[in-house]
N, CA, C and O atoms as a printed pandas DataFrame, in Angstrom:
     atom_number atom_name residue_name chain_id  residue_number  x_coord  y_coord  z_coord
0              1         N          MET        A               1    0.726   -1.164   -0.012
1              2        CA          MET        A               1    0.048    0.027    0.023
2              3         C          MET        A               1    0.867    1.212    0.016
3              4         O          MET        A               1    1.750    1.371    0.859
4              5         N          TRP        A               2    0.607    2.106   -0.948
5              6        CA          TRP        A               2    1.248    3.492   -0.596
6              7         C          TRP        A               2    0.155    4.376   -0.125
7              8         O          TRP        A               2   -1.021    4.139   -0.401
8              9         N          LEU        A               3    0.529    5.382    0.576
9             10        CA          LEU        A               3   -0.424    6.404    1.116
10            11         C          LEU        A               3    0.377    7.647    1.118
11            12         O          LEU        A               3    1.508    7.794    1.581
12            13         N          CYS        A               4   -0.446    8.602    0.479
13            14        CA          CYS        A               4    0.161    9.903    0.502
14            15         C          CYS        A               4   -0.836   10.648    1.552
15            16         O          CYS        A               4   -2.055   10.650    1.380
16            17         N          SER        A               5   -0.234   11.245    2.594
17            18        CA          SER        A               5   -1.194   11.825    3.695
18            19         C          SER        A               5   -0.507   13.324    3.827
19            20         O          SER        A               5    0.510   13.686    3.235
20            21         N          LYS        A               6   -1.252   14.058    4.685
21            22        CA          LYS        A               6   -0.625   15.447    5.191
22            23         C          LYS        A               6    0.517   15.131    6.130
23            24         O          LYS        A               6    1.312   16.007    6.469
24            25         N          GLU        A               7    0.587   14.072    6.485
25            26        CA          GLU        A               7    1.823   13.720    7.548
26            27         C          GLU        A               7    3.077   13.188    6.703
27            28         O          GLU        A               7    4.227   13.359    7.107
28            29         N          GLY        A               8    2.751   12.476    5.404
29            30        CA          GLY        A               8    3.912   12.113    4.639
30            31         C          GLY        A               8    3.382   10.855    3.851
31            32         O          GLY        A               8    2.240   10.399    3.903
32            33         N          PHE        A               9    4.567   10.335    3.027
33            34        CA          PHE        A               9    4.311    9.272    2.118
34            35         C          PHE        A               9    4.790    8.154    2.807
35            36         O          PHE        A               9    5.772    8.200    3.548
36            37         N          PHE        A              10    4.088    7.092    2.571
37            38        CA          PHE        A              10    4.256    5.802    3.186
38            39         C          PHE        A              10    4.008    4.501    2.301
39            40         O          PHE        A              10    3.005    4.381    1.597
40            41         N          SER        A              11    4.891    3.651    2.385
41            42        CA          SER        A              11    4.804    2.262    1.804
42            43         C          SER        A              11    4.675    1.361    2.805
43            44         O          SER        A              11    5.511    1.258    3.703
44            45         N          VAL        A              12    3.537    0.592    2.714
45            46        CA          VAL        A              12    3.312   -0.338    3.966
46            47         C          VAL        A              12    3.315   -1.843    3.199
47            48         O          VAL        A              12    2.572   -2.077    2.246
48            49         N          VAL        A              13    4.155   -2.718    3.695
49            50        CA          VAL        A              13    4.218   -4.010    3.157
50            51         C          VAL        A              13    4.101   -5.005    4.382
51            52         O          VAL        A              13    4.052   -4.537    5.519
52            53         N          GLN        A              14    4.061   -6.248    4.186
53            54        CA          GLN        A              14    4.097   -7.323    5.032
54            55         C          GLN        A              14    5.191   -8.430    4.317
55            56         O          GLN        A              14    4.985   -9.155    3.344
56            57         N          LYS        A              15    6.286   -8.315    5.055
57            58        CA          LYS        A              15    7.285   -9.330    4.397
58            59         C          LYS        A              15    6.794  -10.752    4.600
59            60         O          LYS        A              15    6.040  -11.072    5.518
60            61         N          GLU        A              16    7.271  -11.582    3.682
61            62        CA          GLU        A              16    7.049  -12.959    3.757
62            63         C          GLU        A              16    7.476  -13.722    5.122
63            64         O          GLU        A              16    8.615  -13.611    5.578
64            65         N          GLY        A              17    6.484  -14.494    5.727
65            66        CA          GLY        A              17    6.810  -14.948    7.005
66            67         C          GLY        A              17    6.820  -14.227    8.425
67            68         O          GLY        A              17    7.073  -14.750    9.511
68            69         N          SER        A              18    6.463  -12.816    8.144
69            70        CA          SER        A              18    6.302  -12.035    9.062
70            71         C          SER        A              18    4.800  -11.807    9.495
71            72         O          SER        A              18    3.926  -11.881    8.631
72            73         N          ASP        A              19    4.485  -11.539   10.781
73            74        CA          ASP        A              19    3.137  -11.417   11.156
74            75         C          ASP        A              19    2.887   -9.633   11.534
75            76         O          ASP        A              19    1.853   -9.172   12.017
76            77         N          ARG        A              20    4.010   -8.916   11.198
77            78        CA          ARG        A              20    3.999   -7.506   11.316
78            79         C          ARG        A              20    4.050   -6.715   10.039
79            80         O          ARG        A              20    4.452   -7.302    9.035
80            81         N          LEU        A              21    3.672   -5.387    9.951
81            82        CA          LEU        A              21    3.848   -4.745    8.967
82            83         C          LEU        A              21    4.967   -3.769    9.029
83            84         O          LEU        A              21    5.269   -3.259   10.108
84            85         N          ASP        A              22    5.632   -3.467    7.874
85            86        CA          ASP        A              22    6.811   -2.559    7.719
86            87         C          ASP        A              22    6.152   -1.309    7.005
87            88         O          ASP        A              22    5.666   -1.286    5.874
88            89         N          VAL        A              23    6.239   -0.333    7.868
89            90        CA          VAL        A              23    5.726    1.026    7.452
90            91         C          VAL        A              23    6.908    1.774    7.063
91            92         O          VAL        A              23    7.670    2.069    7.983
92            93         N          ARG        A              24    7.222    2.148    5.872
93            94        CA          ARG        A              24    8.365    2.532    5.260
94            95         C          ARG        A              24    8.316    4.045    4.600
95            96         O          ARG        A              24    7.266    4.443    4.096
96            97         N          THR        A              25    9.370    4.777    4.624
97            98        CA          THR        A              25    9.311    5.996    4.201
98            99         C          THR        A              25   10.837    6.545    3.652
99           100         O          THR        A              25   11.901    6.137    4.119
100          101         N          ARG        A              26   10.746    7.289    2.852
101          102        CA          ARG        A              26   12.127    7.972    2.469
102          103         C          ARG        A              26   12.467    9.013    3.186
103          104         O          ARG        A              26   13.646    9.366    3.229
104          105         N          VAL        A              27   11.548    9.633    3.822
105          106        CA          VAL        A              27   11.923   10.910    4.564
106          107         C          VAL        A              27   11.684   10.731    6.209
107          108         O          VAL        A              27   10.532   10.785    6.641
108          109         N          ARG        A              28   12.671   10.542    6.996
109          110        CA          ARG        A              28   12.460   10.256    8.444
110          111         C          ARG        A              28   11.495   11.040    9.103
111          112         O          ARG        A              28   10.827   10.485    9.975
112          113         N          ALA        A              29   11.282   12.319    8.829
113          114        CA          ALA        A              29   10.378   13.150    9.511
114          115         C          ALA        A              29    8.953   12.553    9.335
115          116         O          ALA        A              29    8.134   12.683   10.245
116          117         N          ASP        A              30    8.643   11.910    8.198
117          118        CA          ASP        A              30    7.413   11.532    7.881
118          119         C          ASP        A              30    6.894   10.444    8.947
119          120         O          ASP        A              30    5.742   10.504    9.377
120          121         N          LEU        A              31    7.839    9.406    9.371
121          122        CA          LEU        A              31    7.609    8.607   10.536
122          123         C          LEU        A              31    7.585    9.257   11.672
123          124         O          LEU        A              31    6.805    8.846   12.532
124          125         N          VAL        A              32    8.297   10.247   11.913
125          126        CA          VAL        A              32    8.208   11.126   13.210
126          127         C          VAL        A              32    6.936   11.690   13.295
127          128         O          VAL        A              32    6.387   11.694   14.397
128          129         N          ALA        A              33    6.322   12.208   12.243
129          130        CA          ALA        A              33    4.933   12.814   12.315
130          131         C          ALA        A              33    3.756   11.956   12.696
131          132         O          ALA        A              33    2.853   12.214   13.492
132          133         N          LEU        A              34    3.986   10.704   11.842
133          134        CA          LEU        A              34    2.924    9.620   12.106
134          135         C          LEU        A              34    3.152    9.043   13.381
135          136         O          LEU        A              34    2.075    8.816   13.932
136          137         N          SER        A              35    4.113    8.724   14.050
137          138        CA          SER        A              35    4.358    8.310   15.300
138          139         C          SER        A              35    3.702    9.250   16.262
139          140         O          SER        A              35    2.770    8.887   16.979
140          141         N          THR        A              36    4.206   10.484   16.274
141          142        CA          THR        A              36    3.787   11.684   17.188
142          143         C          THR        A              36    2.096   11.815   17.254
143          144         O          THR        A              36    1.417   11.982   18.267
144          145         N          GLN        A              37    1.691   11.701   16.024
145          146        CA          GLN        A              37    0.140   12.066   15.852
146          147         C          GLN        A              37   -0.695   10.768   16.259
147          148         O          GLN        A              37   -1.673   10.904   16.994
148          149         N          TYR        A              38   -0.358    9.644   15.838
149          150        CA          TYR        A              38   -1.247    8.609   15.599
150          151         C          TYR        A              38   -0.934    7.193   16.508
151          152         O          TYR        A              38   -1.897    6.485   16.805
152          153         N          ILE        A              39    0.217    6.868   16.868
153          154        CA          ILE        A              39    0.518    5.846   17.587
154          155         C          ILE        A              39    0.604    6.059   19.202
155          156         O          ILE        A              39    1.381    6.836   19.757
156          157         N          GLN        A              40   -0.406    5.161   19.890
157          158        CA          GLN        A              40   -0.705    5.377   21.228
158          159         C          GLN        A              40    0.286    4.948   22.116
159          160         O          GLN        A              40    0.488    5.526   23.184
160          161         N          ARG        A              41    0.990    3.856   21.698
161          162        CA          ARG        A              41    2.013    3.188   22.691
162          163         C          ARG        A              41    3.148    3.883   22.660
163          164         O          ARG        A              41    3.188    4.744   21.781
164          165         N          PRO        A              42    4.207    3.764   23.434
165          166        CA          PRO        A              42    5.414    4.689   23.380
166          167         C          PRO        A              42    5.990    4.516   21.837
167          168         O          PRO        A              42    6.095    3.408   21.310
168          169         N          HIS        A              43    6.335    5.710   21.207
169          170        CA          HIS        A              43    6.644    5.648   19.848
170          171         C          HIS        A              43    7.662    4.581   19.443
171          172         O          HIS        A              43    8.729    4.364   20.016
172          173         N          PRO        A              44    7.201    3.981   18.428
173          174        CA          PRO        A              44    8.181    2.817   17.981
174          175         C          PRO        A              44    9.649    3.440   17.515
175          176         O          PRO        A              44    9.778    4.544   16.984
176          177         N          LYS        A              45   10.591    2.637   17.779
177          178        CA          LYS        A              45   11.878    2.975   16.907
178          179         C          LYS        A              45   11.782    3.038   15.714
179          180         O          LYS        A              45   11.139    2.191   15.092
180          181         N          ILE        A              46   12.522    4.263   15.000
181          182        CA          ILE        A              46   12.646    4.243   13.776
182          183         C          ILE        A              46   13.882    3.573   13.237
183          184         O          ILE        A              46   14.928    4.172   13.483
184          185         N          HIS        A              47   13.978    2.419   12.531
185          186        CA          HIS        A              47   14.849    1.841   12.001
186          187         C          HIS        A              47   15.457    2.261   10.731
187          188         O          HIS        A              47   14.696    2.302    9.764
188          189         N          THR        A              48   16.850    2.624   10.528
189          190        CA          THR        A              48   17.362    3.044    9.379
190          191         C          THR        A              48   18.234    2.025    8.538
191          192         O          THR        A              48   19.114    1.314    9.024
192          193         N          PHE        A              49   17.871    2.057    7.237
193          194        CA          PHE        A              49   18.440    1.022    6.338
194          195         C          PHE        A              49   18.874    1.953    5.222
195          196         O          PHE        A              49   18.189    2.227    4.237
196          197         N          PRO        A              50   20.186    2.443    5.510
197          198        CA          PRO        A              50   20.682    3.520    4.468
198          199         C          PRO        A              50   20.635    3.081    3.057
199          200         O          PRO        A              50   20.228    3.890    2.224
200          201         N          ASP        A              51   21.056    1.721    2.632
201          202        CA          ASP        A              51   21.236    1.321    1.246
202          203         C          ASP        A              51   19.830    0.811    0.674
203          204         O          ASP        A              51   19.735    0.358   -0.466
204          205         N          ALA        A              52   18.753    0.918    1.545
205          206        CA          ALA        A              52   17.334    0.328    1.140
206          207         C          ALA        A              52   16.581    1.523    0.320
207          208         O          ALA        A              52   16.794    2.722    0.500
208          209         N          ASP        A              53   15.753    1.020   -0.520
209          210        CA          ASP        A              53   14.842    1.783   -1.282
210          211         C          ASP        A              53   13.999    2.729   -0.156
211          212         O          ASP        A              53   13.875    3.923   -0.426
212          213         N          TYR        A              54   13.586    2.358    0.740
213          214        CA          TYR        A              54   12.856    3.039    1.919
214          215         C          TYR        A              54   13.830    2.968    2.948
215          216         O          TYR        A              54   14.025    1.913    3.550
216          217         N          ALA        A              55   14.592    4.234    3.249
217          218        CA          ALA        A              55   15.563    4.062    4.424
218          219         C          ALA        A              55   15.065    4.053    5.677
219          220         O          ALA        A              55   15.873    3.769    6.561
220          221         N          TYR        A              56   13.918    4.293    6.004
221          222        CA          TYR        A              56   13.302    4.564    7.386
222          223         C          TYR        A              56   12.184    3.662    7.506
223          224         O          TYR        A              56   11.360    3.559    6.597
224          225         N          ARG        A              57   12.113    3.041    8.515
225          226        CA          ARG        A              57   11.003    1.983    8.769
226          227         C          ARG        A              57   10.463    1.821   10.349
227          228         O          ARG        A              57   11.259    1.716   11.281
228          229         N          ILE        A              58    9.204    1.814   10.506
229          230        CA          ILE        A              58    8.746    1.311   11.922
230          231         C          ILE        A              58    8.139   -0.122   11.608
231          232         O          ILE        A              58    8.028   -0.479   10.435
232          233         N          PHE        A              59    7.785   -0.863   12.551
233          234        CA          PHE        A              59    7.034   -2.215   12.621
234          235         C          PHE        A              59    5.903   -2.158   13.399
235          236         O          PHE        A              59    5.985   -1.896   14.599
236          237         N          LEU        A              60    4.759   -2.393   12.801
237          238        CA          LEU        A              60    3.458   -2.215   13.533
238          239         C          LEU        A              60    2.626   -3.525   13.328
239          240         O          LEU        A              60    2.862   -4.266   12.373
240          241         N          THR        A              61    1.692   -3.780   14.204
241          242        CA          THR        A              61    0.778   -4.834   13.957
242          243         C          THR        A              61   -0.344   -4.511   13.033
243          244         O          THR        A              61   -0.488   -3.315   12.778
244          245         N          HIS        A              62   -1.140   -5.331   12.501
245          246        CA          HIS        A              62   -2.197   -4.985   11.717
246          247         C          HIS        A              62   -3.261   -3.979   12.308
247          248         O          HIS        A              62   -3.873   -3.071   11.744
248          249         N          GLU        A              63   -3.296   -4.410   13.598
249          250        CA          GLU        A              63   -4.327   -3.656   14.313
250          251         C          GLU        A              63   -3.840   -2.204   14.559
251          252         O          GLU        A              63   -4.623   -1.258   14.477
252          253         N          GLU        A              64   -2.550   -2.053   14.858
253          254        CA          GLU        A              64   -2.035   -0.685   15.091
254          255         C          GLU        A              64   -2.198    0.144   13.891
255          256         O          GLU        A              64   -2.691    1.271   13.938
256          257         N          TRP        A              65   -1.724   -0.494   12.664
257          258        CA          TRP        A              65   -1.871    0.219   11.547
258          259         C          TRP        A              65   -3.520    0.671   11.096
259          260         O          TRP        A              65   -3.871    1.775   10.679
260          261         N          ALA        A              66   -4.294   -0.415   11.299
261          262        CA          ALA        A              66   -5.667   -0.198   11.174
262          263         C          ALA        A              66   -6.032    1.203   11.902
263          264         O          ALA        A              66   -6.588    2.149   11.345
264          265         N          ASN        A              67   -5.626    1.157   13.209
265          266        CA          ASN        A              67   -5.981    2.419   13.977
266          267         C          ASN        A              67   -5.567    3.722   13.616
267          268         O          ASN        A              67   -6.257    4.739   13.681
268          269         N          VAL        A              68   -4.235    3.616   13.181
269          270        CA          VAL        A              68   -3.615    4.763   12.510
270          271         C          VAL        A              68   -4.545    5.270   11.327
271          272         O          VAL        A              68   -4.906    6.445   11.263
272          273         N          LEU        A              69   -4.891    4.356   10.441
273          274        CA          LEU        A              69   -5.780    4.827    9.209
274          275         C          LEU        A              69   -7.108    5.250    9.651
275          276         O          LEU        A              69   -7.727    6.063    8.963
276          277         N          MET        A              70   -7.620    4.773   10.751
277          278        CA          MET        A              70   -8.972    5.176   11.133
278          279         C          MET        A              70   -8.680    6.700   11.640
279          280         O          MET        A              70   -9.357    7.609   11.161
280          281         N          GLN        A              71   -7.629    6.990   12.650
281          282        CA          GLN        A              71   -7.350    8.351   13.121
282          283         C          GLN        A              71   -7.227    9.189   11.946
283          284         O          GLN        A              71   -7.835   10.258   11.903
284          285         N          MET        A              72   -6.499    8.802   10.994
285          286        CA          MET        A              72   -6.163    9.766    9.760
286          287         C          MET        A              72   -7.665   10.049    9.169
287          288         O          MET        A              72   -7.990   11.231    9.052
288          289         N          ALA        A              73   -8.470    9.169    8.842
289          290        CA          ALA        A              73   -9.574    9.260    8.208
290          291         C          ALA        A              73  -10.348   10.339    9.122
291          292         O          ALA        A              73  -10.849   11.330    8.591
292          293         N          ASN        A              74  -10.426   10.139   10.386
293          294        CA          ASN        A              74  -11.213   11.054   11.254
294          295         C          ASN        A              74  -10.651   12.498   11.247
295          296         O          ASN        A              74  -11.390   13.479   11.332
296          297         N          ASN        A              75   -9.223   12.578   11.136
297          298        CA          ASN        A              75   -8.763   13.951   10.980
298          299         C          ASN        A              75   -8.669   14.806    9.814
299          300         O          ASN        A              75   -8.028   15.856    9.773
300          301         N          ILE        A              76   -9.414   14.247    8.771
301          302        CA          ILE        A              76   -9.467   14.890    7.546
302          303         C          ILE        A              76  -10.283   16.169    7.760
303          304         O          ILE        A              76  -11.444   16.149    8.170
304          305         N          ASP        A              77   -9.568   17.345    7.441
305          306        CA          ASP        A              77  -10.193   18.667    7.901
306          307         C          ASP        A              77   -9.906   19.537    6.763
307          308         O          ASP        A              77   -9.776   20.726    7.051
308          309         N          TYR        A              78   -9.770   19.192    5.457
309          310        CA          TYR        A              78   -9.439   20.107    4.477
310          311         C          TYR        A              78  -10.220   19.887    3.126
311          312         O          TYR        A              78  -10.525   18.743    2.788
312          313         N          PRO        A              79  -10.538   20.958    2.367
313          314        CA          PRO        A              79  -11.274   20.673    1.261
314          315         C          PRO        A              79  -10.228   20.545    0.060
315          316         O          PRO        A              79  -10.651   19.978   -0.947
316          317         N          ASN        A              80   -9.094   20.943    0.051
317          318        CA          ASN        A              80   -8.155   20.695   -0.882
318          319         C          ASN        A              80   -6.806   19.973   -0.267
319          320         O          ASN        A              80   -6.047   20.566    0.499
320          321         N          PHE        A              81   -6.628   18.748   -0.661
321          322        CA          PHE        A              81   -5.254   17.978   -0.130
322          323         C          PHE        A              81   -4.125   18.775   -0.512
323          324         O          PHE        A              81   -3.320   19.140    0.344
324          325         N          LYS        A              82   -3.993   19.079   -1.729
325          326        CA          LYS        A              82   -2.266   19.485   -2.174
326          327         C          LYS        A              82   -2.199   20.826   -1.354
327          328         O          LYS        A              82   -1.175   21.202   -0.783
328          329         N          ARG        A              83   -3.463   21.551   -1.352
329          330        CA          ARG        A              83   -3.220   22.925   -0.529
330          331         C          ARG        A              83   -2.669   22.571    1.013
331          332         O          ARG        A              83   -1.754   23.187    1.559
332          333         N          LYS        A              84   -3.369   21.519    1.574
333          334        CA          LYS        A              84   -3.148   21.361    2.929
334          335         C          LYS        A              84   -1.744   20.720    3.181
335          336         O          LYS        A              84   -1.133   20.856    4.240
336          337         N          VAL        A              85   -1.244   19.931    1.990
337          338        CA          VAL        A              85    0.166   19.581    2.124
338          339         C          VAL        A              85    1.119   20.698    2.171
339          340         O          VAL        A              85    2.082   20.846    2.924
340          341         N          LYS        A              86    0.648   21.514    1.161
341          342        CA          LYS        A              86    1.626   22.699    0.910
342          343         C          LYS        A              86    1.718   23.489    2.428
343          344         O          LYS        A              86    2.841   23.770    2.847
344          345         N          GLN        A              87    0.719   23.781    3.101
345          346        CA          GLN        A              87    0.463   24.369    4.322
346          347         C          GLN        A              87    1.236   23.734    5.457
347          348         O          GLN        A              87    1.752   24.405    6.351
348          349         N          ILE        A              88    1.299   22.383    5.385
349          350        CA          ILE        A              88    2.023   21.679    6.755
350          351         C          ILE        A              88    3.518   21.451    6.165
351          352         O          ILE        A              88    4.460   21.898    6.820
352          353         N          GLN        A              89    3.720   20.886    5.157
353          354        CA          GLN        A              89    4.875   20.386    4.661
354          355         C          GLN        A              89    5.768   21.373    3.873
355          356         O          GLN        A              89    6.990   21.234    3.816
356          357         N          GLY        A              90    5.054   22.441    3.231
357          358        CA          GLY        A              90    5.715   23.196    2.301
358          359         C          GLY        A              90    5.636   23.271    0.877
359          360         O          GLY        A              90    4.811   22.515    0.365
360          361         N          HIS        A              91    6.261   23.961    0.164
361          362        CA          HIS        A              91    6.130   24.010   -1.332
362          363         C          HIS        A              91    6.708   22.839   -2.000
363          364         O          HIS        A              91    6.078   22.231   -2.866
364          365         N          ARG        A              92    7.941   22.490   -1.610
365          366        CA          ARG        A              92    8.516   21.307   -2.019
366          367         C          ARG        A              92    7.947   20.063   -2.165
367          368         O          ARG        A              92    7.911   19.394   -3.197
368          369         N          ARG        A              93    7.429   19.740   -0.899
369          370        CA          ARG        A              93    6.679   18.383   -0.733
370          371         C          ARG        A              93    5.438   18.425   -1.523
371          372         O          ARG        A              93    5.028   17.395   -2.059
372          373         N          ALA        A              94    4.694   19.750   -1.652
373          374        CA          ALA        A              94    3.428   19.776   -2.491
374          375         C          ALA        A              94    3.691   19.637   -3.824
375          376         O          ALA        A              94    2.867   19.115   -4.575
376          377         N          HIS        A              95    4.928   20.115   -4.267
377          378        CA          HIS        A              95    5.259   19.840   -5.722
378          379         C          HIS        A              95    5.355   18.349   -6.159
379          380         O          HIS        A              95    4.839   17.831   -7.150
380          381         N          PHE        A              96    6.228   17.703   -5.079
381          382        CA          PHE        A              96    6.097   16.162   -5.261
382          383         C          PHE        A              96    4.756   15.572   -5.379
383          384         O          PHE        A              96    4.537   14.785   -6.300
384          385         N          TYR        A              97    3.870   15.869   -4.562
385          386        CA          TYR        A              97    2.538   15.181   -4.507
386          387         C          TYR        A              97    1.823   15.689   -5.846
387          388         O          TYR        A              97    1.115   14.887   -6.455
388          389         N          GLY        A              98    1.977   16.946   -6.307
389          390        CA          GLY        A              98    1.607   17.394   -7.465
390          391         C          GLY        A              98    1.908   16.556   -8.752
391          392         O          GLY        A              98    1.137   16.390   -9.697
392          393         N          GLU        A              99    3.091   16.093   -8.619
393          394        CA          GLU        A              99    3.628   15.215   -9.756
394          395         C          GLU        A              99    2.892   13.843   -9.701
395          396         O          GLU        A              99    2.503   13.324  -10.748
396          397         N          VAL        A             100    2.679   13.193   -8.371
397          398        CA          VAL        A             100    1.747   12.153   -8.386
398          399         C          VAL        A             100    0.589   12.292   -8.915
399          400         O          VAL        A             100    0.107   11.404   -9.617
400          401         N          TRP        A             101   -0.121   13.580   -8.627
401          402        CA          TRP        A             101   -1.419   13.775   -8.963
402          403         C          TRP        A             101   -1.402   13.763  -10.597
403          404         O          TRP        A             101   -2.312   13.244  -11.243
404          405         N          LEU        A             102   -0.435   14.298  -11.105
405          406        CA          LEU        A             102   -0.351   14.392  -12.677
406          407         C          LEU        A             102   -0.189   13.075  -13.278
407          408         O          LEU        A             102   -0.772   12.877  -14.344
408          409         N          THR        A             103    0.510   12.143  -12.765
409          410        CA          THR        A             103    0.936   10.967  -13.275
410          411         C          THR        A             103   -0.525   10.055  -13.080
411          412         O          THR        A             103   -0.941    9.383  -14.024
412          413         N          MET        A             104   -1.228   10.099  -11.813
413          414        CA          MET        A             104   -2.385    9.342  -11.821
414          415         C          MET        A             104   -3.672    9.950  -12.625
415          416         O          MET        A             104   -4.607    9.232  -12.978
416          417         N          ALA        A             105   -3.613   11.343  -12.873
417          418        CA          ALA        A             105   -4.573   11.831  -13.990
418          419         C          ALA        A             105   -4.263   11.270  -15.254
419          420         O          ALA        A             105   -5.189   10.964  -16.005
420          421         N          HIS        A             106   -3.031   11.088  -15.603
421          422        CA          HIS        A             106   -2.617   10.657  -16.860
422          423         C          HIS        A             106   -3.159    9.148  -16.949
423          424         O          HIS        A             106   -3.702    8.684  -17.951
424          425         N          MET        A             107   -2.935    8.459  -15.766
425          426        CA          MET        A             107   -3.304    7.028  -15.818
426          427         C          MET        A             107   -4.809    7.001  -16.198
427          428         O          MET        A             107   -5.255    6.226  -17.044
428          429         N          GLY        A             108   -5.517    7.852  -15.552
429          430        CA          GLY        A             108   -6.949    7.800  -15.497
430          431         C          GLY        A             108   -7.441    8.205  -17.095
431          432         O          GLY        A             108   -8.563    7.880  -17.484
432          433         N          ARG        A             109   -6.736    8.751  -17.742
433          434        CA          ARG        A             109   -7.070    9.087  -19.254
434          435         C          ARG        A             109   -6.652    7.827  -20.097
435          436         O          ARG        A             109   -7.364    7.493  -21.044
436          437         N          ILE        A             110   -5.621    7.182  -19.809
437          438        CA          ILE        A             110   -5.036    6.097  -20.757
438          439         C          ILE        A             110   -5.836    4.917  -20.282
439          440         O          ILE        A             110   -6.478    4.267  -21.107
440          441         N          CYS        A             111   -5.841    4.578  -18.926
441          442        CA          CYS        A             111   -6.626    3.256  -18.723
442          443         C          CYS        A             111   -8.140    3.240  -18.682
443          444         O          CYS        A             111   -8.778    2.195  -18.552
444          445         N          ASP        A             112   -8.688    4.432  -18.798
445          446        CA          ASP        A             112  -10.195    4.500  -18.791
446          447         C          ASP        A             112  -10.637    4.334  -20.268
447          448         O          ASP        A             112  -11.814    4.532  -20.568
448          449         N          GLU        A             113   -9.830    4.019  -21.082
449          450        CA          GLU        A             113  -10.266    3.980  -22.681
450          451         C          GLU        A             113  -10.690    2.606  -22.941
451          452         O          GLU        A             113  -11.073    2.280  -24.065
């Protein structure tokens, strides 16, 4: 799962043979924001994998991740997502999210034919 949120960009996977989820990011601050705002237990340790595609990771149970998603949904308070990202994370991050928006808009035109 990829998740673009006002807190950051996350890739969430379950590795084969594991019962936990790897919540991965390319920007450490995204995991700090996620942990600070949505994780009830003591903040999980952020593990660093400098040579990995996603250098920063925390490990959560399915239940913990579901709770994070529920809280995120309950905290949607904006009429325009890209504008909210710019307000919270700045112009540079909003630009990257805009590029994702453009790519997905293109996909909608191509795949809907």
